[in-house]
C-alpha positions in Angstrom: 3.2 -120.9 163.6 2.5 -122.0 160.0 0.0 -119.2 159.5 2.6 -116.6 160.4 5.2 -118.3 158.2 2.8 -118.4 155.1 1.8 -114.8 155.7 5.4 -113.6 155.8 6.1 -115.7 152.7 3.3 -113.9 150.9 4.6 -110.6 152.1 8.0 -111.3 150.7 6.5 -112.3 147.3 4.5 -109.1 147.3 7.6 -107.0 148.1 9.6 -108.8 145.4 6.8 -108.1 142.9 6.8 -104.4 143.9 10.6 -104.2 143.5 10.4 -105.9 140.1 7.7 -103.4 139.0 9.7 -100.5 140.2 12.8 -101.8 138.4 10.8 -102.2 135.2 9.5 -98.7 135.5 13.0 -97.3 136.0 14.3 -99.4 133.1 11.5 -98.1 130.8 12.1 -94.5 131.8 15.8 -94.8 131.2 15.3 -96.5 127.8 12.9 -93.7 126.8 15.4 -91.1 127.9 18.3 -92.8 126.1 16.2 -93.1 122.9 15.3 -89.4 123.1 18.9 -88.4 123.6 20.0 -90.6 120.6 17.4 -88.9 118.4 18.7 -85.5 119.5 22.3 -86.6 118.8 21.4 -88.0 115.4 19.8 -84.7 114.4 22.9 -82.8 115.6 25.2 -85.1 113.6 23.0 -84.6 110.5 23.2 -80.8 110.9 27.0 -80.9 111.5 27.6 -83.1 108.5 25.6 -80.7 106.4 27.5 -77.7 107.8 30.8 -79.5 107.2 29.9 -80.2 103.6 28.9 -76.6 103.1 32.1 -75.4 104.6 34.2 -77.8 102.5 32.5 -76.5 99.3 33.1 -72.9 100.4 36.7 -73.7 101.2 37.3 -75.4 97.8 35.7 -72.4 96.0 37.9 -69.9 98.0 41.0 -71.9 97.2 40.2 -71.9 93.5 39.5 -68.1 93.5 42.5 -67.1 95.6 45.8 -66.2 94.0 48.9 -68.3 94.9 50.2 -65.3 96.8 47.0 -65.0 98.9 47.1 -68.7 99.7 50.8 -68.6 100.7 50.1 -65.5 102.9 47.1 -67.2 104.5 48.9 -70.5 105.1 51.9 -68.7 106.7 49.6 -67.3 109.4 48.0 -70.7 110.3 49.3 -72.8 113.2 51.1 -75.9 112.1 48.5 -78.3 113.5 45.8 -76.7 111.3 47.9 -77.3 108.2 49.0 -80.8 109.0 46.6 -82.3 111.6 47.9 -85.9 111.0 51.3 -84.8 112.4 49.8 -83.9 115.8 51.3 -85.8 118.7 49.4 -89.1 119.3 48.3 -88.1 122.8 46.3 -85.1 121.6 42.9 -86.0 120.2 41.3 -83.9 117.5 38.2 -82.1 118.7 35.9 -84.4 116.7 37.5 -87.5 118.4 37.1 -86.4 122.0 34.5 -88.1 124.0 32.5 -86.0 126.4 28.9 -87.0 126.1 27.0 -90.1 126.3 28.1 -93.1 124.3 25.9 -94.1 121.5 
């Protein structure tokens, strides 16, 4: 009876070790995937910041070159939320504030 009990005890330990190894493998895989995704997102953020900066410079230049009449005509055609985004209703998030991907 004790031989059977010690054999089953060793079997349980072996199974526990296999489970722990499998969990470590899954954890390592997930951590690698998350790190890879973070790097991709960092690169996208960098590109978007550069593009935003470029567009802000272009916008500033266009504003200085445009006549007051052109500015007024252009602004009269824009929706109100583009002109005054801070006046949007609090329940509506700006596109940059929406969460849709993985949290970083």
